[in-house]
C-alpha positions, -999 to +999 in steps of 0.1 A: +382-545-050+381-547-012+395-519+009+431-523+018+437-525+055+471-514+068+486-524+104+508-501+122+532-515+149+536-502+183+569-495+199+568-505+235+594-516+263+584-550+277+604-545+310+585-512+318+554-510+298+525-534+307+502-521+279+502-518+241+486-499+218+471-518+186+463-500+156+449-505+121+442-482+091+412-483+067+417-465+035+386-448+025+363-421+037+334-430+059+306-410+074+311-402+112+273-400+116+269-437+102+299-449+122+285-437+154+249-448+149+260-483+140+288-488+165+277-468+195+238-463+194+234-490+222+263-477+244+255-465+277+281-439+273+298-427+241+315-397+227+319-380+193+343-352+191+355-330+162+390-315+163+406-288+139+379-296+112+399-326+102+395-354+128+364-370+142+371-391+173+345-416+183+343-444+211+323-456+240+326-474+275+324-510+263+362-519+260+378-541+287+397-511+302+372-485+299+360-467+331+337-439+339+343-416+367+324-386+381+335-360+408+311-343+432+328-310+442+303-305+471+310-338+488+346-343+476+335-378+464+350-395+434+330-424+419+345-449+395+325-473+374+339-502+356+320-533+340+318-561+363+329-543+393+310-524+421+310-486+420+342-474+438+340-443+459+367-424+474+378-389+483+407-390+461+416-357+440+400-363+406+430-348+386+455-370+406+433-402+398+431-394+361+469-391+360+474-423+381+454-443+357+474-431+327+506-440+345+494-474+351+482-481+316+513-463+301+523-471+265+545-458+240+522-450+208+533-452+173+536-421+152+501-409+139+488-376+125+468-368+157+475-365+194+446-385+211+455-421+212+430-435+239+428-422+273+405-397+291+378-377+276+355-355+295+341-321+302+338-292+327+310-310+344+332-334+365+326-365+345+354-384+323+353-417+303+386-436+300+384-452+264+404-481+252+390-484+217+389-453+194+378-447+159+396-417+145+383-404+110+408-382+088+387-360+067+416-346+047+436-379+040+405-400+037+417-426+063+401-441+092+424-451+121+414-477+146+431-476+180+429-504+209+447-502+241+452-536+259+473-553+284+504-567+270+492-604+272+484-630+247+448-630+256+444-592+253+462-593+221+439-618+206+409-597+219+423-562+204+431-580+170+394-595+170+381-560+175+403-544+150+394-570+122+356-569+130+357-531+129+377-528+097+354-553+081+323-529+091+341-499+077+347-516+044+308-517+041+303-480+043+305-450+020+297-414+022+267-416+000+246-439+023+214-424+037+216-406+071+208-428+100+181-422+123+193-400+153+203-422+184+188-418+217+215-398+241+223-413+273+258-399+283+270-385+250+298-360+248+299-338+217+316-308+230+344-297+205+362-281+236+361-314+255+393-322+277+414-351+263+444-368+279+465-393+262+502-404+258+525-385+236+544-400+208+580-413+218+574-409+256+553-425+284+526-412+303+518-377+294+490-351+288+478-336+257 
């Protein structure tokens, strides 16, 4: 039988919130190694984080809202890279910039068993990735959650739905018993379990976690 795919709605306020978190659930255990190798091996920047021995978070920089920023403490320059745009440089405070982006893309996420629901991931070396598409593997309940943050427009909704459908179809082909993949070549790969993560809180708008 094919794996069941359940969609979870997202509560949001149209008059105030301009972004929506689209989600889907794949019932079944999958290998994070295989998911990372198959989905993110070609990505310029990707992350794979393990939290509380229960959840694996995987994502990259290929989504429409994704961006990468780095801060040079010596020069005080903040650089921001987005696909299709020239590199933006400023002397804006890095923490202030991260919060401002979160506010601009605020959403009210649905109730989920984990805290990170798209947003910033980074580490102490002054580099952060805003990821708008995340795969979260629950190793206790044997479920895999797909999260996609998108603008609240018909075209963005269609694009998010397509990504959810394609990724769910891919997950349905995986099992924990498949051979381990060949290690991927590391570019910007964040694997630090103590990595900084900023997302929105359930039932509220822009917030930190």
